[in-house]
N, C-alpha and C positions, 0 to 999 in steps of 0.2 A: 209155682211152676216155672221152670226155666224155658225161655224162648231162645231158640238157636238160629243164628244167622248162618246161611250156607255159603261156603267158599269152596268152589270146585277148581283146584289147581291142576287137574289132569291135562287140560290142553297145553298149559305152560310146560309141564314136565315132558309131555310127548314131543314138543317142539325143541326140547333141549334147554329150556329156560330155567331160571332159578326163581321159585315162587315166594321166597322168604319175605320180601318187601310187601307182597300182596297180602300175605297172612298177617303181618304186623300192622298193615294199614287197616285191615278188617278188625283186628283186635282193638285198635285205637278208636274205632267207631262204635264199639259195644257200649250199651247203656247198662246201668246197674240191673242185675238179674238176667242178663243175656249171656249166652254161651256161643261157642263157635262149632259148627258142624263142617268138618274138613273132608273133602274127597280127594284122594291122592292115588297115584299109580303104584305106590309101595307103602309099606308101614313106616311112617315117618318117626322112627325111634329117636333121632337126635332132637326133634322138636319137642318131645315129651318133657325133657329137662328144662328147656327154655320156657315152656308154658307153665311148668310147675313153679319156676322162679317168679312168674308173673301172677301166681295165685290161682292156677287152673289145674284141676285134676283131669284125667283123660280116661276114656274107654274106647277101645278099638274093635272094629268088626270087619272081618275080611268079606269082600263082595265077590261076585263072580269075576273070573279072569285075573285074580290076584290083586285087584284094586281094593282100596280101603276107605272106610268111613270112620272118622275119629270124632268123638264128641269131646270138646273141651268145656268143662263145667266149672264155674267159679267155686273155689274151695268152700266146703261146708254145705253146698247144695247137692241134692241127689239127682244124678242123671237118669233119664229113662233108659230102659234096656234097648239097644239098637235092634232094629228088625233084621233078621237074617236075609231078608229079601230087599233090603233098603236100596233104593236107587235115587239119584238126584232127581228132583222134580223138574229140572229145567236144563236138559242137555243142550249145549250151544251148537247151532248149525255152523257150517263153513261160512266164512265172511263173503259178502257180496261186493264189498268195496275194499280195495287194498291201497293204502297211502304210504308212500316213502317220504318221510319228513326229515330225514337225517341231514339234508343239506340246507335246511331252512333255519333262520334265526327266530327266536321268540319275538313276538307272540304268534307268528305265522303258523307253526304246527298246531297250536291250540285252536286258532281260528278255523283252519282247514278241517280238523277233526270234528269240532262242534258243528260246522256247516254240513259236513257229510253225514254226521249222526242224525241231524234233523231230517234228512231225506230217507232214512231207513224206515221200512215198513215194520209193524210190530213183530218182534221175534227175530228180525234180521240182525246180522252182525257186520262190523267192519274191523279191519286190522290196520294198524299203523306202526311204522318203524320210526324210532326217534333216537337222537344221540344221548338223551338223558331221561331220567324218570320224570314224567310230567305231573309233579305234585300239585301244581296250581290248577291243573285241568280237572283233577278228580272231584273237587267240590262242585264245579260247574256241571259235570256229567250227572252227579247225584241229584243236584237241584232240578235238573231237567228231566229226571226220571230214567236215566240210563244206568245200566250195570256195566262193570268193567272188570277185566282180568289183565294182569301184565307182569312182566319180569324181564330181567336182563338175559341176553344170550349167554352161553357158558363162557365166552371170552370177555364178556363185560362191555363190549363195544356198542351194542344196540339194545334199546329197550323195545320190547314187542308188546303192543297194547291191543286188546280186543274189546270192543264196545258193543253192547247189545241193547237194542230198543225193546222195551218191555211190551209184552203182548196184552 
């Protein structure tokens, strides 16, 4: 049986961001026998070919409001049928903390984000703006039990990160 890791890129898309790096980062963390369950604000047709090249088949299910749930299943495995009423199990609340780290030099953005994240109550989120994708921060967040979503603004000048404390 395939276990799916949920990736909800709708907040990134709604804010005008580009979620491709978030999707690829999640893909890189998959273990054998795992698939990816993607939630998006549109049917991500261009992603289907990219994922096929990486050995994943897809099945797409339209949700209410024109949003989509897409299961990416390792080639050769049988995906379950998506539920027509499927909804993500963990909608993210609005951030309670906003950090603008664009004028800071490393490692200060990572230190500030980790410090603020430790103060979050279960289920709360924080948002952070950065000059670059914080690739060295992601493993620290995961090790401490936080989830994250992020992506660049359409002009590519700012990386927008949202961090969630697990409930």
